C-alpha positions as CSV (number, residue, x, y, z in Angstrom):
1,M,-44.5,21.8,-23.5
2,P,-45.5,18.7,-21.5
3,A,-46.2,15.6,-23.5
4,A,-49.4,13.8,-22.8
5,E,-50.2,10.2,-23.6
6,W,-53.3,10.6,-21.6
7,L,-56.8,9.4,-22.3
8,Q,-57.7,5.9,-23.3
9,P,-61.1,6.1,-25.1
10,P,-63.9,5.7,-24.5
11,V,-64.5,8.4,-21.9
12,Y,-67.8,8.2,-20.0
13,A,-69.4,10.9,-18.0
14,G,-68.8,10.6,-14.2
15,R,-66.4,7.6,-14.6
16,P,-62.9,7.8,-13.2
17,L,-60.3,9.1,-15.7
18,V,-56.5,8.9,-15.6
19,V,-54.4,11.4,-17.4
20,N,-50.7,10.6,-17.9
21,G,-47.7,12.3,-19.5
22,E,-44.1,13.4,-19.4
23,A,-42.4,16.7,-18.6
24,L,-39.1,17.7,-17.2
25,P,-38.1,16.0,-13.9
26,F,-39.8,17.5,-10.9
27,D,-41.9,20.0,-12.8
28,T,-45.2,20.9,-11.2
29,I,-48.1,19.8,-13.5
30,H,-51.4,21.7,-13.6
31,V,-54.5,20.2,-15.3
32,Y,-57.2,22.5,-16.5
33,D,-60.7,21.7,-17.9
34,N,-62.2,24.4,-20.0
35,G,-59.8,26.9,-18.3
36,E,-60.7,25.8,-14.7
37,W,-57.9,24.2,-12.6
38,I,-58.9,20.6,-11.7
39,A,-55.7,18.9,-10.6
40,G,-52.0,19.2,-9.9
41,M,-49.1,16.9,-9.2
42,L,-45.3,16.7,-9.3
43,A,-43.5,14.9,-12.1
44,N,-41.1,12.3,-10.8
45,D,-37.3,12.1,-11.3
46,K,-37.9,10.8,-14.8
47,G,-40.4,13.5,-15.7
48,E,-43.4,11.0,-15.6
49,W,-46.6,12.1,-14.1
50,S,-50.1,10.7,-13.7
51,V,-53.3,12.0,-12.1
52,E,-56.6,10.3,-11.5
53,L,-59.8,12.3,-11.8
54,P,-62.1,10.1,-9.6
55,E,-65.2,11.8,-10.7
56,G,-64.1,12.0,-14.4
57,L,-65.7,14.6,-16.6
58,S,-69.3,15.7,-17.1
59,E,-71.1,15.1,-20.3
60,G,-70.3,17.5,-23.1
61,S,-67.3,19.1,-24.8
62,H,-64.1,19.6,-22.8
63,T,-60.7,21.1,-23.6
64,L,-58.1,19.7,-21.2
65,A,-54.9,21.8,-20.9
66,I,-51.7,20.7,-19.2
67,V,-49.1,23.2,-18.1
68,A,-45.8,22.3,-16.6
69,V,-44.0,24.7,-14.3
70,S,-40.3,24.3,-13.6
71,R,-38.7,24.6,-10.2
72,E,-37.5,28.1,-11.4
73,G,-41.2,29.1,-12.0
74,A,-41.2,29.1,-15.8
75,A,-44.5,27.8,-17.2
76,S,-44.7,25.9,-20.5
77,H,-47.2,26.6,-23.2
78,P,-50.2,24.4,-22.6
79,A,-50.6,21.0,-24.2
80,R,-54.3,20.8,-25.2
81,L,-56.7,17.9,-25.9
82,A,-60.3,18.2,-27.0
83,V,-62.5,15.5,-25.4
84,Q,-66.2,14.8,-26.1
85,V,-67.9,12.9,-23.3
């Protein structure tokens, strides 16, 4: 499961948001908001990853889920974070 150090409160509606974390080196990282894919990126050679959501999140309740997919195609269980904006 990918680790996520991610959000630095407070989180405001419509403001840029950066999500950070760690996975295995070169894993493909997928970020979902309430089950909808919103971003993807590749972890670096140390497994570090970061994605900026320029438009942030809308007002309300969100469940962010991070899934790491290995080069072999194996998907991790999602790391989840509940966020109130």
